[in-house]
Each structure stands twice: as structure tokens, then as C-alpha cells.
C-alpha positions as CSV (number, residue, x, y, z in Angstrom):
1,M,-119.6,64.1,-60.0
2,V,-116.4,62.0,-59.7
3,T,-115.7,60.3,-63.0
4,S,-111.9,59.5,-62.9
5,R,-111.0,55.9,-62.3
6,L,-108.6,55.2,-59.4
7,P,-106.3,52.2,-59.1
8,A,-105.3,50.9,-55.6
9,S,-103.5,53.9,-54.5
10,R,-102.4,56.6,-52.1
11,P,-104.6,57.5,-49.1
12,D,-104.8,61.2,-50.2
13,E,-106.1,60.4,-53.6
14,V,-108.8,58.1,-52.2
15,L,-109.7,60.7,-49.5
16,D,-110.4,63.2,-52.3
17,V,-112.9,60.8,-53.8
18,L,-114.5,60.0,-50.4
19,D,-114.8,63.8,-49.7
20,S,-116.6,64.3,-53.0
21,V,-118.9,61.4,-52.3
22,A,-119.7,62.6,-48.8
23,R,-120.6,66.1,-50.2
24,L,-122.9,64.5,-52.7
25,V,-124.6,62.6,-49.9
26,V,-125.0,65.7,-47.9
27,D,-126.6,67.5,-50.9
28,E,-128.9,64.6,-51.6
29,L,-130.1,64.4,-48.0
30,G,-130.7,68.1,-48.0
31,Q,-133.5,67.4,-50.6
32,V,-135.1,64.6,-48.6
33,T,-138.6,65.6,-47.3
34,D,-139.8,62.2,-46.2
35,W,-137.5,60.6,-43.5
36,G,-139.9,57.8,-42.8
37,P,-139.6,54.0,-43.6
38,S,-138.8,53.0,-47.2
39,G,-141.3,50.1,-47.1
40,A,-138.7,47.9,-48.8
41,K,-137.3,46.2,-45.8
42,A,-137.4,46.4,-42.0
43,G,-135.3,49.2,-40.5
44,Q,-134.7,51.0,-43.8
45,Y,-135.7,54.6,-44.3
46,R,-136.3,56.6,-47.5
47,S,-133.2,58.7,-46.5
48,D,-131.1,55.5,-46.5
49,V,-132.1,54.7,-50.1
50,A,-131.6,58.2,-51.4
51,A,-128.1,58.5,-49.8
52,D,-127.1,55.1,-50.9
53,A,-127.9,55.6,-54.5
54,V,-125.7,58.6,-55.0
55,A,-122.8,57.2,-53.0
56,V,-122.7,53.8,-54.7
57,D,-123.1,55.1,-58.3
58,T,-120.3,57.7,-57.7
59,L,-117.9,55.2,-56.1
60,L,-118.4,52.6,-58.9
61,A,-117.9,55.3,-61.5
62,A,-114.5,56.1,-59.9
63,G,-113.4,52.5,-60.3
64,L,-113.8,51.5,-56.7
65,G,-115.7,48.5,-55.3
66,V,-118.4,49.0,-52.8
67,L,-119.8,47.3,-49.7
68,S,-123.0,49.0,-48.8
69,E,-125.3,48.4,-45.9
70,E,-128.3,49.0,-48.1
71,T,-127.4,47.2,-51.4
72,G,-124.6,44.8,-50.6
73,L,-121.3,44.1,-52.3
74,H,-120.4,45.5,-55.7
75,H,-117.3,44.7,-57.7
76,S,-115.4,43.0,-54.9
77,E,-112.6,42.2,-57.4
78,R,-111.5,45.8,-57.5
79,D,-108.3,46.7,-55.6
80,V,-110.0,49.2,-53.3
81,V,-113.5,48.5,-51.8
82,V,-115.3,51.4,-50.0
83,V,-117.5,50.3,-47.1
84,V,-120.5,52.6,-47.0
85,D,-123.0,53.5,-44.4
86,P,-124.9,56.3,-46.2
87,L,-126.8,57.2,-43.1
88,D,-125.6,55.8,-39.8
89,G,-128.2,56.7,-37.2
90,S,-131.1,56.8,-39.6
91,T,-133.6,56.1,-36.8
92,N,-132.3,59.1,-35.0
93,A,-132.7,61.1,-38.2
94,S,-136.3,59.9,-38.7
95,H,-137.1,61.1,-35.2
96,G,-135.3,64.4,-35.5
97,L,-132.6,63.4,-33.0
98,P,-129.5,65.4,-34.0
99,W,-126.9,62.6,-34.0
100,Y,-126.4,60.8,-37.3
101,A,-123.6,60.5,-39.9
102,T,-122.3,59.3,-43.3
103,S,-119.4,56.9,-43.0
104,L,-117.1,55.9,-45.8
105,C,-114.0,53.7,-45.4
106,A,-111.8,52.6,-48.3
107,V,-110.2,49.2,-47.7
108,D,-107.3,47.6,-49.8
109,G,-105.3,44.5,-49.3
110,D,-103.5,45.9,-46.3
111,G,-106.7,47.0,-44.5
112,P,-108.4,50.4,-44.0
113,L,-106.7,53.0,-46.3
114,A,-108.8,56.1,-46.0
115,A,-111.9,57.2,-44.2
116,V,-114.4,60.0,-44.0
117,V,-117.1,60.2,-41.3
118,V,-119.4,63.3,-41.5
119,D,-121.6,64.5,-38.6
120,L,-124.5,65.4,-40.7
121,V,-126.1,67.7,-38.1
122,G,-123.0,69.4,-36.6
123,D,-121.2,69.5,-40.0
124,R,-118.1,68.1,-38.5
125,W,-115.8,66.1,-40.8
126,Y,-113.6,63.4,-39.5
127,R,-110.9,62.2,-41.9
128,A,-108.1,59.7,-41.7
129,G,-105.5,58.3,-44.1
130,R,-103.3,55.3,-43.3
131,G,-100.1,56.6,-41.8
132,G,-101.2,60.2,-42.0
133,G,-103.1,60.8,-38.8
134,A,-106.7,61.8,-38.2
135,T,-108.4,65.2,-38.2
136,R,-111.7,66.8,-37.4
137,D,-112.4,69.8,-39.6
138,D,-108.8,69.6,-40.8
139,R,-107.4,69.9,-37.2
140,P,-105.5,66.9,-35.7
141,I,-107.3,65.0,-33.1
142,S,-106.3,62.7,-30.2
143,P,-108.1,60.8,-27.5
144,S,-108.3,61.5,-23.8
145,S,-105.7,59.9,-21.5
146,V,-108.2,58.1,-19.3
147,V,-107.0,54.6,-18.2
148,D,-109.4,53.9,-15.3
149,L,-112.9,52.7,-16.2
150,G,-114.2,54.4,-13.0
151,E,-113.2,57.7,-14.5
152,A,-114.5,57.2,-18.0
153,M,-117.4,58.6,-19.9
154,V,-118.5,55.7,-22.1
155,G,-120.7,55.5,-25.2
156,V,-122.8,52.4,-25.4
157,S,-124.8,50.6,-28.1
158,G,-127.6,48.3,-26.8
159,L,-128.7,47.9,-23.3
160,P,-126.1,47.1,-20.7
161,P,-127.5,44.5,-18.2
162,R,-126.0,46.3,-15.3
163,H,-123.6,49.1,-14.4
164,L,-120.2,48.2,-15.8
165,G,-118.1,50.4,-13.5
166,W,-117.9,53.6,-15.6
167,R,-118.2,57.1,-14.3
168,Q,-121.1,57.8,-16.7
169,F,-122.5,56.4,-20.0
170,R,-124.4,57.7,-22.9
171,A,-126.5,55.8,-25.5
172,L,-126.4,58.1,-28.5
173,G,-127.5,55.9,-31.4
174,A,-125.0,56.3,-34.2
175,S,-121.9,54.1,-33.7
176,A,-119.8,55.8,-36.3
177,L,-120.1,59.1,-34.5
178,D,-119.8,57.5,-31.1
179,L,-116.5,55.9,-32.1
180,C,-115.2,59.2,-33.6
181,A,-116.0,60.9,-30.4
182,V,-113.6,58.4,-28.7
183,A,-111.0,59.4,-31.3
184,D,-111.3,63.1,-30.5
185,G,-111.6,62.8,-26.7
186,T,-115.3,63.7,-26.4
187,L,-115.9,60.2,-25.1
188,D,-113.3,58.1,-23.3
189,G,-114.7,54.8,-24.5
190,F,-117.3,52.9,-26.4
191,V,-118.8,49.4,-25.9
192,D,-121.3,47.4,-27.9
193,C,-123.6,45.8,-25.3
194,S,-125.5,43.8,-27.9
195,P,-124.5,40.4,-29.4
196,D,-123.1,40.9,-32.9
197,A,-125.2,43.9,-33.8
198,H,-122.8,45.9,-36.0
199,G,-122.0,45.4,-39.7
200,P,-118.6,46.6,-41.1
201,W,-120.2,49.8,-42.3
202,D,-121.1,50.8,-38.7
203,Y,-117.5,51.0,-37.5
204,L,-114.8,50.7,-40.2
205,G,-114.6,54.4,-41.0
206,A,-114.3,55.2,-37.3
207,L,-111.8,52.3,-36.9
208,L,-109.3,54.1,-39.0
209,V,-110.1,57.5,-37.4
210,C,-109.5,56.0,-34.0
211,Q,-106.3,54.2,-35.0
212,E,-104.8,57.2,-36.7
213,A,-105.8,59.5,-33.7
214,G,-104.1,57.1,-31.2
215,A,-107.2,55.5,-29.7
216,V,-107.6,51.8,-29.5
217,M,-110.4,49.6,-31.0
218,T,-110.8,45.9,-30.7
219,E,-113.5,43.2,-31.1
220,A,-115.1,41.9,-27.8
221,H,-114.6,38.3,-28.9
222,G,-111.1,38.7,-30.5
223,R,-112.3,38.5,-34.1
224,D,-111.0,40.6,-37.0
225,L,-112.9,43.8,-37.4
226,V,-111.8,44.3,-41.0
227,V,-114.3,42.1,-43.0
228,L,-115.9,42.7,-46.3
229,H,-119.0,40.5,-46.1
230,H,-122.5,41.8,-46.0
231,D,-123.6,39.3,-43.5
232,A,-120.6,39.8,-41.1
233,R,-121.4,41.1,-37.7
234,R,-119.0,42.2,-35.0
235,T,-118.9,43.6,-31.4
236,P,-116.6,46.7,-31.4
237,V,-115.1,48.1,-28.2
238,A,-113.0,51.2,-28.2
239,G,-111.1,53.3,-25.7
240,A,-108.7,56.2,-25.3
241,T,-106.0,53.8,-23.9
242,P,-105.2,50.1,-24.0
243,S,-105.9,49.8,-20.3
244,L,-109.4,51.3,-20.7
245,V,-110.2,48.9,-23.6
246,D,-109.0,46.0,-21.6
247,A,-111.3,47.0,-18.7
248,L,-114.3,47.4,-21.0
249,V,-113.8,44.1,-22.6
250,A,-113.4,42.4,-19.2
251,A,-116.5,44.1,-17.8
252,R,-118.5,43.1,-20.9
253,S,-117.4,39.5,-20.6
254,T,-118.9,39.0,-17.2
255,W,-122.5,38.6,-18.5
């Protein structure tokens, strides 16, 4: 249990806290036996509630603010606010589809400071600290070098209305992991095909991982991705290279 209180701080100090919280979430989810709906609100699962409780309590005890998908904004006045998706891809998890994650991103006055995204099935740990690069299981990662949309393998969220010119696409169902897959070169790009479907918890952890790995992420309509409002929704697009991101944004803008 993390009990020390952190001021606004160095990325490595915050990463230590995020690692500890992620491990607690992994342990808590290991005890979940009912992965079905919580009954409290639409789209929420019992696993979401269990993971959120341990994450939020621990982060608050460490002196950090929290923006959680499940329970909203806590102590926004604190210097560092951690944006939490305790279980990204909870629908996948409830159906036994092995692609879901925990995503944590600490944000200070200068933007994303530290991030941990854990592939809860593959036990792969993505970490990034501002200015310190990005790793997967403690090894540095980098994106592919694909610049041409026609050569790209692209992850999508939502239903594309038509073929957008990619070589192939995959709809995997957990955006935090999809975006980290762009950061490590597993995918070449990612595009949200739905209108404003993603809250900050869905992409902020992966945003820092992508940036520190050398991938590019933008918002399809030019808006700031770094927002700390529970009702904010954005349309993220990511790619291995600026040219690929430009091509994805342009292709998406045609419908």
C-alpha cells in the first residue's frame, strides 16, 4: 500500500507510485469471479468497480488527485492528477477476449508527466516518463517507420464507413493497448472512427507512451488531447510517422 505523500515532482518518483497502484489493480482483478455488469450504470462491470476502488484510494492516499472513468474527479486542486482507466476493454474482459488493460497517466501543469499501461492478459508493462523515453517490460520501444497509409496496419475504434486506404485494419477493443501497440511498432497507426467516443482515461497514458517512443498522436478535429474533465470526449488518431497521421486524419475527414 502506498502511503507516502508526493508533491508535484519528478517522473521517476511518480512512476514508482503508478507501478505500485497497477500491481494492486492486477491483484484485485485476480480475485474477481463475476466479470458481469455492475448494475449501477450502463456499460459498467463489476471488475471496473473493484479495480477503481483500489486505484483511487491508493492514489489519494499518496497525495495525488484523480480523474477516474468510474468515479469522476477527486482533488483537482492537487499539483498532480492521475487519470485512471482501471479496466480499459472491460467488455472484452467480460467476454473472455484477451485484450484489456489498466491505464494510469499522471498529469501536472506541463501536461503528461508519467504513465503506466498494463496489458492485463499478456502481462506486458508499458511505462513512460516525460523526457525519459518509453519502455515495454523495461526495454526501450519505438514505432515502425511506415509513412504510406497503403502499407499500414491500422487499429480502429468504431466502425469505419468504408475502406480508408490502409493495407489492413484491426478492431481490437481496448484503445489504451491499441495506442501502445503503435508506440512499439506492433501496429502502424490507430484511428477513432466514432464521433467523440473517448474520454481522457482511454488515451492519455498511451499518449505519453507514444510521444516518448517517437510515435505521433493528434486529435482528429485539432482539439487539445490533454483535458481533465470527466465529460470531455475526444477523437484520437495516432501513427508511426507524421505523414501517416496526416493521411489518417485526411482519410477520416472525408465522411
